[in-house]
C-alpha positions in Angstrom: -12.1 -15.5 -35.5 -12.9 -13.0 -33.7 -13.9 -9.7 -34.6 -10.2 -8.3 -33.6 -8.6 -10.3 -35.6 -10.7 -9.7 -38.3 -9.9 -6.7 -38.2 -6.7 -7.2 -37.6 -6.1 -8.8 -40.5 -8.0 -6.1 -42.8 -5.4 -3.6 -41.4 -2.7 -5.3 -42.1 -3.9 -6.6 -46.2 -3.9 -2.7 -46.0 -1.2 -1.5 -44.9 0.4 -4.1 -46.8 0.2 -2.4 -50.2 2.6 0.7 -49.5 5.4 0.2 -51.0 7.8 2.0 -48.3 7.3 3.0 -45.1 3.6 5.5 -44.2 4.8 8.9 -42.1 2.9 9.9 -39.2 -0.1 10.5 -39.3 -1.3 14.1 -39.1 2.7 15.3 -40.6 4.0 17.5 -42.8 5.3 13.7 -45.1 1.5 12.4 -44.7 0.2 16.1 -46.2 2.5 16.1 -48.9 1.4 12.3 -49.9 -1.3 12.3 -53.1 -4.2 11.9 -51.7 -5.7 7.8 -51.8 -2.1 7.2 -51.9 -1.2 3.5 -50.3 1.4 4.8 -48.2 -1.5 7.8 -46.9 -3.9 4.9 -46.2 -1.6 2.4 -44.5 -0.5 5.5 -42.3 -4.2 5.8 -41.6 -4.7 2.9 -41.1 -1.7 2.5 -39.1 -2.9 5.1 -36.6 -6.7 3.5 -36.3 -4.9 0.4 -35.7 -3.3 1.4 -32.7 -6.4 4.0 -31.7 -8.2 0.4 -32.2 -5.6 -1.9 -30.2 -5.1 0.8 -27.0 -9.5 -0.2 -27.3 -9.1 -3.8 -26.9 -6.4 -2.7 -24.2 -7.8 -1.0 -21.9 -9.6 -3.6 -19.3 -6.0 -5.0 -18.8 -3.9 -1.9 -19.3 -6.8 0.1 -16.2 -7.0 -3.5 -14.2 -2.7 -3.9 -13.8 -2.7 -0.3 -13.4 -4.8 0.0 -10.6 -2.6 -3.7 -9.2 0.0 -1.0 -9.0 -1.0 1.3 -7.9 -2.8 -0.9 -4.9 1.0 -2.3 -4.5 2.3 0.9 -4.5 0.1 2.4 -1.7 0.3 -0.3 0.1 4.3 -0.4 0.1 4.1 3.3 1.3 1.8 2.0 4.3 4.0 -1.0 5.6 7.0 1.6 5.7 4.4 4.6 7.8 4.0 1.2 9.8 7.1 0.2 9.8 8.6 3.5 10.5 5.7 4.7 13.6 4.0 2.3 15.1 7.0 -1.1 14.7 8.5 1.5 16.9 6.1 2.5 19.5 5.5 -1.2 20.0 8.7 -2.2 20.7 9.4 1.0 23.2 6.2 -0.5 24.4 6.7 -3.9 25.1 10.1 -3.1 26.8 8.6 -1.3 29.1 8.6 -3.6 32.7 5.4 -5.2 33.1 5.0 -5.1 29.7 4.6 -9.9 29.0 2.8 -10.2 32.9 -0.2 -11.4 33.2 -2.5 -9.4 35.1 -2.8 -11.4 38.0 1.0 -11.7 38.4 0.4 -7.3 37.7 -2.0 -7.4 40.7 -0.6 -9.0 42.7 2.9 -7.3 42.7 1.3 -3.9 43.0 -0.2 -4.8 45.8 2.7 -5.9 47.6 4.8 -2.8 46.9 2.1 -1.0 48.3 1.8 -3.2 52.1 5.4 -2.5 52.4 5.9 -0.1 55.6 7.0 3.4 54.1 9.0 6.3 56.2 6.1 8.4 57.5 3.8 5.7 57.6 1.4 5.5 60.6 2.1 2.0 62.6 -1.2 2.8 64.7 -1.6 3.7 68.0 0.5 2.3 70.7 -1.5 0.6 73.6 -1.9 0.2 77.2 -0.6 -2.9 78.9 -0.3 -3.0 82.8 3.4 -3.2 82.7 3.3 -1.0 79.8 2.8 0.5 76.4 3.3 -2.1 73.4 3.9 -1.7 69.9 0.4 -2.5 68.1 0.0 -5.7 66.8 
């Protein structure tokens, strides 16, 4: 039997000696009880046992509280990510050129660059014996 089980058994035996439920420790009803009465002792033991049980459970409760806090922060981060980054990535993915390889994009850019534009200089006109000839 471990120490906390022995402590609880001792506490329950003292609490069980009270003829009526003990008043809360430190209350006016507790102060009115005669010194050494079973109810007054039981009230003190109940308060001490509540404190001790809380101490028994502190490591597990802290782990649980920290895990709950971590989960809440993780949910908040996911919600913020979904609200900000996902729409941005979706908008970028809908732009032309997204989803193509670099070689495909570069080939399209070069093809567009090679198309003649208005007012482009097409080169000098050459002269031949038969007259002016456009440069090929």
